[in-house]
LOTORVO-684995 format. One record per atom (N, C-alpha, C): residue in one letter; x, y, z. Coordinates in steps of 0.1 Angstrom, whole numbers, padded with zeros to 4 digits, always signed. Each point is the difference from the previous one (the first is absolute). Example, Ala and Ser with C-alpha at 12.3 -4.5 7.8 and 13.67 -1.06 7.14 Angstrom:
2
a+0132-0057+0078 a-0009+0012+0000 a+0009+0012+0000 s-0004+0011-0007 s+0009+0011+0000 s-0008+0011+0008 
END
This chain:
86
x-0635-0834+0387 x+0010-0005+0009 x+0013+0006-0004 x+0008+0005+0009 x+0013+0007-0003 x+0011-0009+0005 x+0010-0001-0008 x+0012-0007+0003 x+0012+0009+0001 x+0008-0002+0010 x+0012+0009+0002 x+0012-0007-0004 x+0007+0006-0010 x+0013-0006-0005 x+0011+0007+0007 x+0007-0008+0009 x+0010+0005+0009 x+0013+0004-0008 x+0002-0006-0012 x+0012+0003-0008 x-0001+0014-0006 x-0012+0006-0001 x-0001+0013-0007 x-0002+0011+0011 x+0002-0003+0012 x-0001+0011+0010 x+0013+0008+0000 x-0001+0013+0003 x+0012+0009+0000 x+0009-0004+0012 x+0013+0003-0001 x+0009-0004+0010 x-0003+0007+0014 x-0006+0011-0001 x-0003+0007+0013 x-0013-0005+0007 x-0007-0009-0007 x-0012-0006+0006 x+0003-0008+0013 x-0009+0002+0010 x+0003-0008+0012 x-0001-0015-0002 x-0007-0004-0010 x-0002-0015-0002 x+0011-0006-0009 x+0008+0009-0006 x+0010-0005-0010 x+0011-0008+0008 x+0001-0013-0001 x+0010-0008+0006 x-0001-0001+0015 x-0011+0005+0006 x-0001+0000+0014 x-0015-0004+0003 x-0003-0012-0003 x-0014-0005+0002 x-0002-0003+0015 x+0010-0002+0008 x-0001-0003+0014 x+0006+0012+0007 x-0008+0008+0005 x+0005+0012+0008 x+0004-0005+0014 x+0011+0006+0005 x+0005-0005+0013 x-0009+0005+0012 x-0008+0009-0002 x-0009+0005+0011 x-0013-0008-0001 x-0002-0010-0008 x-0012-0008-0001 x+0001-0011+0011 x-0011-0003+0006 x+0000-0010+0011 x+0002-0014-0006 x-0002-0002-0013 x+0003-0013-0007 x+0013-0001-0007 x+0009+0009+0004 x+0013+0001-0007 x+0008-0013+0001 x+0000-0006+0012 x+0007-0012+0002 x-0005-0012-0008 x-0013+0000-0001 x-0007-0011-0008 x+0003+0002-0015 x+0000+0013-0004 x+0003+0003-0014 x+0015-0003-0004 x+0009+0003+0009 x+0014-0004-0002 x+0002-0015-0001 x-0007-0008+0009 x+0001-0014-0001 x-0006-0006-0013 x-0011+0006-0004 x-0006-0004-0013 x+0009+0003-0012 x+0006+0012+0000 x+0009+0003-0010 x+0013-0009-0001 x+0005-0003+0012 x+0012-0009+0000 x-0004-0015-0004 x-0013-0004+0004 x-0005-0013-0005 x-0001+0000-0015 x-0005+0010-0006 x-0002+0001-0014 x+0012+0001-0008 x+0011+0005+0006 x+0013+0002-0007 x+0007-0014-0002 x-0003-0010+0008 x+0007-0012-0001 x-0003-0008-0013 x+0010-0005-0006 x-0001-0007-0013 x-0009-0012+0001 x+0001-0008+0011 x-0008-0012+0000 x-0015+0003+0001 x-0004+0011+0007 x-0014+0003+0001 x-0005+0005-0014 x+0008+0007-0008 x-0004+0004-0013 x-0002-0013-0009 x+0010-0009+0001 x-0001-0012-0008 x-0013-0008+0004 x-0002-0001+0013 x-0012-0007+0005 x-0013+0006-0006 x-0001+0013+0001 x-0012+0007-0006 x-0001-0002-0014 x+0011+0000-0008 x-0001-0002-0014 x-0004-0014-0003 x+0005-0010+0008 x-0003-0014-0002 x-0015-0002+0002 x-0006+0006+0010 x-0014-0001+0003 x-0008+0007-0011 x+0004+0012-0004 x-0008+0007-0010 x+0000-0006-0014 x+0012-0004-0004 x+0002-0005-0014 x-0003-0015-0001 x+0006-0008+0009 x-0001-0015-0002 x-0011-0007+0007 x-0005+0006+0011 x-0011-0006+0007 x-0012+0008+0001 x-0003+0007-0011 x-0012+0009-0001 x-0013-0009-0002 x+0001-0012-0005 x-0011-0009+0000 x+0005-0014+0002 x-0009-0009+0003 x+0005-0014+0004 x+0008-0007-0011 x-0004+0002-0012 x+0007-0008-0011 x+0014+0004-0002 x+0003+0013+0002 x+0014+0004-0002 x+0008-0005+0012 x-0006+0000+0012 x+0007-0006+0012 x+0003-0014-0002 x-0010-0008-0005 x+0002-0014-0002 x+0011-0002-0010 x+0000+0008-0011 x+0011-0002-0010 x+0014+0003+0005 x+0001+0010+0009 x+0013+0003+0006 x+0004-0011+0009 x-0009-0005+0008 x+0004-0012+0009 x+0004-0012-0009 x-0008-0003-0010 x+0003-0011-0009 x+0014+0001-0007 x+0002+0012-0005 x+0013+0002-0007 x+0012-0001+0010 x-0002+0006+0012 x+0011-0001+0010 x+0003-0014+0004 x-0011-0008+0003 x+0002-0014+0004 x+0006-0008-0012 x-0004+0003-0012 x+0006-0007-0012 x+0015+0003-0001 x+0004+0012+0003 x+0014+0004-0001 x+0008-0007+0011 x-0006-0001+0012 x+0007-0006+0011 x+0001-0015-0002 x-0010-0007-0005 x+0000-0014-0003 x+0010-0003-0011 x+0001+0009-0010 x+0010-0003-0011 x+0014+0001+0006 x+0003+0010+0009 x+0013+0001+0006 x+0003-0012+0008 x-0010-0005+0008 x+0003-0012+0008 x+0002-0012-0009 x-0007-0002-0011 x+0002-0011-0009 x+0014+0001-0006 x+0004+0011-0004 x+0014+0002-0006 x+0010-0004+0010 x-0001+0005+0013 x+0009-0003+0010 x+0001-0015+0003 x-0011-0007+0002 x+0000-0014+0003 x+0005-0008-0012 x-0003+0004-0012 x+0005-0007-0012 x+0016+0001+0000 x+0005+0011+0003 x+0014+0002+0001 x+0006-0009+0011 x-0006+0000+0011 x+0005-0009+0011 x+0000-0015-0004 x-0011-0004-0006 x-0001-0014-0004 x+0011-0004-0010 x+0002+0008-0010 x+0011-0003-0009 x+0014+0001+0006 x+0001+0008+0010 x+0014+0001+0006 x+0003-0011+0009 x-0010-0006+0007 x+0003-0010+0010 x-0003-0014-0005 x-0007-0002-0011 x-0004-0014-0004 x+0005-0002-0014 
END
């Protein structure tokens, strides 16, 4: 099996930095895909899925930790309100 490393291609190579040729019939789709992948939130979403939700146990622990943090913040807020008004 052969793998192509695009970072080691010479500058004059037709594939260097030009993976979507403008004369290709899928050029528009390729441009849309590249613009989608450049967005930060899509990168974060992919990282979240690959790193934190790669199996059910890590997903459960992320949800549990998030809910614990939210409940702690609510408890602190309502304790502050109780001591302020009573």
